[in-house]
C-alpha positions as CSV (number, residue, x, y, z in Angstrom):
1,X,0.0,0.0,0.0
2,X,2.8,2.4,0.9
3,X,4.6,1.6,-2.3
4,X,1.5,2.5,-4.4
5,X,1.1,5.7,-2.4
6,X,4.8,6.6,-3.0
7,X,4.6,5.8,-6.7
8,X,1.4,8.0,-7.1
9,X,3.1,11.1,-5.5
10,X,6.3,10.6,-7.3
11,X,4.4,10.5,-10.6
12,X,2.5,13.7,-9.7
13,X,5.6,15.6,-8.6
14,X,8.1,14.4,-11.2
15,X,9.5,17.1,-13.7
16,X,7.8,17.3,-17.0
17,X,10.1,16.6,-20.0
18,X,10.7,19.4,-22.5
19,X,9.4,18.8,-26.1
20,X,12.3,18.4,-28.5
21,X,10.4,17.3,-31.6
22,X,6.7,16.9,-32.5
23,X,7.1,13.2,-32.7
24,X,7.9,13.2,-29.0
25,X,4.6,14.6,-27.9
26,X,3.4,11.2,-26.7
27,X,6.1,11.2,-24.0
28,X,5.4,14.7,-22.8
29,X,3.5,15.0,-19.5
30,X,2.4,18.6,-19.7
31,X,-0.3,20.8,-21.1
32,X,0.0,19.3,-24.6
33,X,-1.5,16.0,-23.5
34,X,-3.9,17.6,-21.1
35,X,-5.4,19.5,-24.1
36,X,-5.2,16.6,-26.5
37,X,-8.6,15.1,-25.6
38,X,-10.0,12.6,-23.2
39,X,-7.9,10.2,-21.2
40,X,-8.8,7.7,-18.5
41,X,-10.5,9.2,-15.4
42,X,-7.5,8.2,-13.3
43,X,-5.1,10.0,-15.6
44,X,-7.3,13.1,-15.7
45,X,-7.5,13.1,-11.9
46,X,-3.7,12.9,-11.6
47,X,-3.4,15.7,-14.0
48,X,-5.7,17.9,-11.9
49,X,-3.7,17.2,-8.8
50,X,-0.5,18.2,-10.6
51,X,-2.2,21.4,-11.8
52,X,-3.3,22.1,-8.2
53,X,0.3,21.6,-7.1
54,X,1.5,24.1,-9.7
55,X,-1.0,26.7,-8.4
56,X,0.2,26.1,-4.8
57,X,3.9,26.3,-5.8
58,X,3.3,29.6,-7.7
59,X,1.2,31.1,-4.9
60,X,4.0,30.4,-2.4
61,X,6.5,32.1,-4.6
62,X,4.4,35.2,-5.3
63,X,2.7,35.6,-1.9
64,X,5.4,37.6,-0.1
65,X,6.4,39.9,-3.0
66,X,5.6,43.6,-3.0
67,X,2.6,44.7,-5.1
68,X,3.6,43.9,-8.7
69,X,3.2,45.1,-12.3
70,X,3.6,42.7,-15.2
71,X,5.4,43.9,-18.3
72,X,4.7,42.1,-21.6
73,X,6.4,42.4,-25.0
74,X,8.3,40.6,-27.7
75,X,11.4,38.5,-26.9
76,X,12.9,39.5,-30.3
77,X,14.0,43.0,-29.6
78,X,17.7,43.4,-29.0
79,X,19.3,45.7,-26.5
80,X,19.9,48.4,-29.1
81,X,16.2,48.7,-30.0
82,X,14.2,51.7,-28.9
83,X,11.5,49.5,-27.3
84,X,14.2,47.7,-25.3
85,X,15.4,51.0,-24.0
86,X,11.9,52.1,-23.1
87,X,11.1,48.9,-21.3
88,X,14.3,49.1,-19.3
89,X,13.4,52.6,-18.3
90,X,9.9,51.5,-17.4
91,X,11.2,48.7,-15.2
92,X,13.3,51.2,-13.3
93,X,10.4,53.6,-12.9
94,X,8.2,50.9,-11.6
95,X,10.8,49.7,-9.1
96,X,11.3,53.3,-7.8
97,X,7.5,53.4,-7.2
98,X,7.9,50.4,-5.0
99,X,6.5,47.7,-7.4
100,X,7.9,44.3,-8.1
101,X,8.3,43.9,-11.8
102,X,7.1,40.6,-13.3
103,X,7.8,39.5,-16.9
104,X,7.9,36.2,-18.8
105,X,11.6,36.0,-17.7
106,X,13.0,35.7,-21.2
107,X,14.9,38.0,-23.5
108,X,13.9,41.1,-25.4
109,X,11.3,43.3,-23.7
110,X,11.2,40.9,-20.7
111,X,14.9,41.2,-20.1
112,X,14.8,45.0,-20.5
113,X,12.0,45.4,-17.9
114,X,13.7,43.0,-15.4
115,X,17.0,44.8,-16.1
116,X,15.6,48.2,-15.3
117,X,14.0,47.0,-12.1
118,X,17.1,45.2,-11.0
119,X,19.3,48.3,-11.7
120,X,17.0,50.5,-9.7
121,X,17.1,48.3,-6.7
122,X,13.7,46.7,-7.1
123,X,12.5,43.1,-7.0
124,X,12.6,41.5,-10.4
125,X,10.7,38.3,-11.2
126,X,10.4,35.9,-14.2
127,X,7.3,33.8,-14.7
128,X,8.9,31.5,-17.2
129,X,7.1,28.8,-19.3
130,X,8.4,25.5,-20.7
131,X,8.1,25.8,-24.5
132,X,9.0,23.5,-27.4
133,X,12.0,25.8,-28.0
134,X,13.5,26.4,-24.6
135,X,13.2,30.0,-23.3
136,X,16.2,30.6,-21.1
137,X,15.7,32.9,-18.2
138,X,17.5,36.3,-18.4
139,X,20.2,37.3,-15.9
140,X,18.4,40.1,-14.3
141,X,16.0,38.1,-12.1
142,X,15.8,37.8,-8.3
143,X,13.4,34.9,-8.7
144,X,12.3,32.6,-11.5
145,X,9.1,30.6,-11.3
146,X,8.8,28.1,-14.1
147,X,5.3,27.0,-15.2
148,X,4.3,23.9,-17.2
149,X,0.7,25.1,-17.9
150,X,0.0,28.3,-19.7
151,X,-3.4,28.8,-18.1
152,X,-1.9,28.5,-14.6
153,X,0.7,31.1,-15.4
154,X,-2.0,33.5,-16.8
155,X,-4.1,33.1,-13.7
156,X,-1.2,33.8,-11.4
157,X,-0.1,36.9,-13.4
158,X,-3.5,38.4,-13.2
159,X,-3.9,37.5,-9.5
160,X,-0.7,39.1,-8.4
161,X,-0.5,42.1,-10.8
162,X,-2.1,45.4,-10.3
163,X,-1.6,46.6,-13.9
164,X,-0.3,45.3,-17.2
165,X,2.2,47.4,-19.2
166,X,2.2,46.0,-22.7
167,X,5.0,46.8,-25.2
168,X,4.9,45.7,-28.9
169,X,4.9,42.0,-29.2
170,X,3.5,38.9,-31.0
171,X,0.7,36.4,-30.5
172,X,1.6,35.8,-26.8
173,X,1.4,39.5,-26.1
174,X,-1.9,39.8,-27.8
175,X,-3.2,36.8,-25.9
176,X,-2.4,38.4,-22.6
177,X,-3.9,41.7,-23.8
178,X,-7.2,40.0,-24.8
179,X,-7.3,38.0,-21.6
180,X,-7.1,41.2,-19.4
181,X,-9.6,43.1,-21.6
182,X,-12.1,40.2,-21.3
183,X,-11.7,40.0,-17.5
184,X,-12.3,43.8,-17.3
185,X,-15.2,43.7,-19.6
186,X,-16.9,40.9,-17.8
187,X,-16.4,42.4,-14.3
188,X,-13.8,39.8,-13.1
189,X,-11.2,42.6,-12.7
190,X,-11.7,46.2,-11.7
191,X,-9.4,49.2,-11.5
192,X,-6.8,47.3,-13.5
193,X,-4.9,49.6,-15.9
194,X,-4.0,48.0,-19.2
195,X,-1.3,50.3,-20.8
196,X,-0.1,49.9,-24.3
197,X,3.3,51.5,-24.9
198,X,4.1,52.3,-28.6
199,X,1.4,54.3,-30.4
200,X,2.8,53.6,-33.8
201,X,2.7,49.9,-33.2
202,X,-0.7,49.6,-31.4
203,X,-2.6,52.4,-33.2
204,X,-3.9,50.2,-36.0
205,X,-5.3,47.6,-33.5
206,X,-6.9,50.3,-31.4
207,X,-8.5,51.9,-34.4
208,X,-9.8,48.5,-35.5
209,X,-11.4,47.9,-32.1
210,X,-12.9,51.4,-32.2
211,X,-14.1,51.4,-35.8
212,X,-14.9,47.7,-36.5
213,X,-15.8,46.1,-33.1
214,X,-17.5,49.1,-31.6
215,X,-19.0,50.0,-35.0
216,X,-20.5,46.5,-35.3
217,X,-21.7,46.4,-31.7
218,X,-19.5,43.5,-30.7
219,X,-18.0,45.6,-27.9
220,X,-19.3,48.7,-26.2
221,X,-17.5,52.0,-26.4
222,X,-16.9,52.0,-22.7
223,X,-15.0,48.7,-23.0
224,X,-12.2,50.6,-24.7
225,X,-11.9,52.8,-21.6
226,X,-9.9,50.0,-20.0
227,X,-7.1,50.6,-22.5
228,X,-4.5,53.4,-22.3
229,X,-2.4,54.0,-25.4
230,X,0.7,56.2,-24.9
231,X,4.4,56.7,-25.6
232,X,4.9,58.7,-22.5
233,X,6.3,56.6,-19.6
234,X,5.5,59.3,-17.1
235,X,1.9,59.2,-18.1
236,X,1.9,55.4,-17.7
237,X,3.4,55.7,-14.2
238,X,0.8,58.3,-13.3
239,X,-2.0,56.0,-14.4
240,X,-0.6,53.2,-12.3
241,X,0.1,55.6,-9.4
242,X,-3.5,56.8,-9.4
243,X,-4.8,53.2,-9.4
244,X,-2.5,52.2,-6.6
245,X,-3.7,55.2,-4.5
246,X,-7.3,54.2,-5.0
247,X,-6.5,50.6,-4.0
248,X,-4.4,51.8,-1.0
249,X,-1.5,49.6,-2.0
250,X,1.3,49.5,0.7
251,X,4.1,50.9,-1.5
252,X,7.3,51.9,0.3
253,X,9.7,52.8,-2.5
254,X,12.1,50.3,-3.9
255,X,12.0,47.2,-1.7
256,X,15.1,47.0,0.6
257,X,14.4,43.3,1.3
258,X,14.7,42.2,-2.3
259,X,17.6,39.9,-1.4
260,X,15.7,38.3,1.5
261,X,12.7,37.8,-0.7
262,X,14.9,36.2,-3.4
263,X,16.3,33.8,-0.8
264,X,12.8,32.5,-0.1
265,X,12.3,31.4,-3.7
266,X,10.0,28.4,-4.4
């Protein structure tokens, strides 16, 4: 009996292999198989337990952090790009306001925001995700939390963030934007600024939402009030500062205990 119990928990807690090729999907114990259709009820139950453990592990890691802002954007911008420079500046500004800065933990915009926060003495976090092509964590992180399930990661980012700052990015960035907008529109979130940085990049999407979606009645004009489109980082900080004041967040400037928080990593 003890042997069966031990085998059950070792299966639940064992690391999930990374996908190297599409023909190896059948050996992957992660989200791919979970979303691939029905399995035995026993296998589905074990999967749910593993998902629960991922939530618990993530909540432990995020619980003691200062109030946080998540910064999204493309992994493809190099350190000589203007958006990289802007994200680095944004990370520093957020840290000086007393916020922890969360990103996906990878390169590009993520690295830039983490770098700025770290350089300003703030607490810098990477919420990494296992992908078919491995995403290495950048070197400007006080803590890295690696997720196997995209949906767990998305829930945790919303739960522990008080605003999203979204720089130009690809499908993943759009996915996070749409998720936040939907939660705001349906009343699951409130007083949650969603700030798009880069007018020249986002203007077309914003115009399509206004002209096509609102024009056809698929969204209401007030739904777009959740979005703030700007190139001015000071304006973005002021939007976040106003929301944090309304929510009475306990901000005390750049956290002096970043090292001690880092030492508690999950």
